[in-house]
C-alpha positions in Angstrom: 8.5 32.2 -78.6 5.0 33.4 -77.2 5.5 37.1 -75.7 2.8 36.7 -73.1 2.3 32.9 -72.4 -0.6 32.8 -75.4 -0.1 35.0 -78.1 3.1 34.4 -80.7 5.3 37.3 -80.9 5.9 39.8 -83.6 9.1 38.7 -84.7 7.4 35.0 -85.7 4.8 36.6 -87.4 7.6 38.4 -89.3 9.3 34.8 -90.3 6.9 33.0 -90.6 5.3 35.6 -93.0 8.6 36.0 -94.8 9.5 33.0 -94.7 5.7 32.3 -97.0 6.6 34.3 -99.3 9.7 34.0 -100.5 8.4 29.3 -100.5 6.8 31.2 -103.8 10.0 30.4 -105.7 10.2 27.2 -104.6 6.8 26.2 -105.5 3.4 25.2 -104.7 3.9 22.4 -102.2 6.8 24.6 -100.3 4.1 27.2 -100.2 1.5 25.0 -98.5 4.2 23.0 -96.2 4.9 26.6 -94.3 1.6 27.6 -94.2 0.1 24.6 -92.9 3.3 24.5 -89.8 2.9 28.5 -89.5 -1.3 28.6 -89.0 -0.9 25.6 -86.0 1.6 27.2 -84.9 1.5 30.9 -84.8 -2.3 30.7 -84.0 -2.0 27.4 -81.4 -3.7 24.5 -83.5 -4.2 20.9 -83.2 -4.2 20.6 -86.6 -4.0 22.5 -89.7 -4.6 21.7 -93.8 -4.6 22.6 -96.9 -6.8 21.1 -99.2 -8.5 20.7 -102.8 -12.0 20.4 -103.0 -12.5 18.2 -106.0 -15.8 16.4 -107.2 -14.6 13.5 -105.5 -14.2 14.0 -102.4 -10.8 16.2 -100.8 -7.5 16.0 -100.8 -4.7 17.2 -98.3 -2.5 18.5 -99.7 -0.3 19.1 -97.0 -0.2 18.7 -93.1 0.1 19.6 -90.1 -0.4 17.6 -86.8 -3.1 16.1 -86.3 -5.6 14.5 -88.7 -8.8 15.5 -89.6 -11.6 13.7 -90.8 -12.3 15.5 -93.9 -16.2 15.7 -95.0 -17.0 14.6 -99.2 -18.3 18.6 -99.5 -16.5 21.8 -99.3 -16.4 23.1 -95.9 -17.7 26.7 -95.2 -15.9 29.2 -95.1 -15.5 30.5 -91.8 -15.9 29.6 -88.3 -17.8 26.1 -87.9 -18.0 24.9 -83.6 -18.9 22.2 -83.3 -19.1 19.3 -79.8 -16.0 17.2 -81.0 -13.4 20.4 -82.4 -14.0 23.6 -83.9 -12.4 24.6 -87.1 -11.3 27.9 -89.5 -11.7 27.5 -93.6 -11.0 29.6 -95.2 -10.2 29.7 -99.3 -5.9 30.0 -100.4 -6.8 29.8 -103.9 -10.0 28.8 -106.7 -11.1 25.0 -104.4 -8.1 25.0 -102.8 -8.6 25.9 -98.3 -7.0 26.4 -95.3 -8.6 24.8 -92.7 -6.9 25.3 -88.9 -8.8 23.4 -85.9 -8.9 22.9 -82.7 -10.3 20.1 -79.9 -13.5 20.5 -78.3 -12.9 22.6 -75.1 -9.9 24.5 -77.0 -12.2 26.5 -79.4 -9.8 29.3 -80.5 -12.4 31.3 -83.0 -10.7 34.4 -82.1 -7.4 33.5 -85.0 -9.9 34.2 -88.5 -8.0 37.5 -88.6 -4.1 36.0 -87.9 -5.7 32.7 -90.4 -7.0 34.5 -92.9 -3.4 36.7 -93.1 -1.5 33.8 -93.8 -4.3 32.7 -96.1 -3.7 35.6 -98.5 -0.1 35.5 -98.0 -0.3 32.1 -99.3 -2.3 33.4 -102.1 0.3 36.5 -103.1 3.3 34.2 -102.7 1.7 31.7 -105.8 0.7 34.1 -108.2 2.7 33.6 -111.1 5.5 36.0 -111.6 5.4 35.6 -115.3 3.2 39.1 -115.9 5.2 40.9 -113.2 8.0 40.4 -115.5 6.6 41.3 -118.7 5.9 44.7 -118.2 9.1 45.1 -116.6 10.3 44.3 -119.4 8.0 46.4 -121.5 8.7 49.2 -119.3 13.0 49.3 -119.1 12.3 48.8 -123.5 10.4 52.5 -122.8 13.3 53.6 -121.1 15.6 53.1 -123.8 13.6 54.4 -126.5 12.0 57.1 -124.5 14.1 60.5 -123.8 11.0 62.0 -121.9 10.8 61.5 -117.8 7.5 61.5 -117.7 6.4 58.8 -119.9 8.9 56.9 -118.5 7.8 56.8 -114.6 3.6 56.8 -115.7 4.8 53.8 -117.6 6.6 52.6 -114.5 3.9 53.4 -112.4 1.7 51.7 -114.5 3.6 48.6 -115.4 4.2 48.1 -111.2 0.0 48.5 -110.1 -0.6 45.9 -112.9 1.7 43.8 -111.3 0.6 44.1 -108.1 -2.6 44.3 -109.3 -3.0 47.9 -107.8 -5.7 50.4 -107.9 -3.3 52.9 -107.8 0.6 53.5 -108.3 2.8 56.5 -108.2 7.2 57.6 -108.1 8.2 60.1 -106.0 11.2 62.1 -107.0 14.1 63.0 -104.3 17.2 64.1 -103.8 20.2 62.5 -102.2 20.3 64.8 -99.1 16.3 64.7 -99.1 
């Protein structure tokens, strides 16, 4: 549902983002299907594709909307405006890109940051959970073996930062009443 006739409501964006992140547990195909559907709908595109670029040419892994004839070589990252269409191409993971397009006379190049957000969310959803779970198990073992609260909290913060690929993590302790 649009909030002002052209921009999707914030709740639509929030739902799409949540669904893409949750789809990581269901696998790559589900993430890509939700990604192209969200990119096309929320950015008012004529079509969207997740494309794997190989030496033998492109392979569309998921498509929503009208088909786009792709060149043999990877599209330049960012916005491309041509007489017949406008495209936005952004990396999702490795040699896999999200490509959204609009027909002639309908350039929507103002949607670059929204499309970048969707591609980043898909990349996050595709990250393997294995290292994160291993880190959390290691911290759990420390919890059982150690009685030093500071050591346990430091381990928890470090493991969380590693699992989230964050530069900074912290633990804050509060009382039940704040």
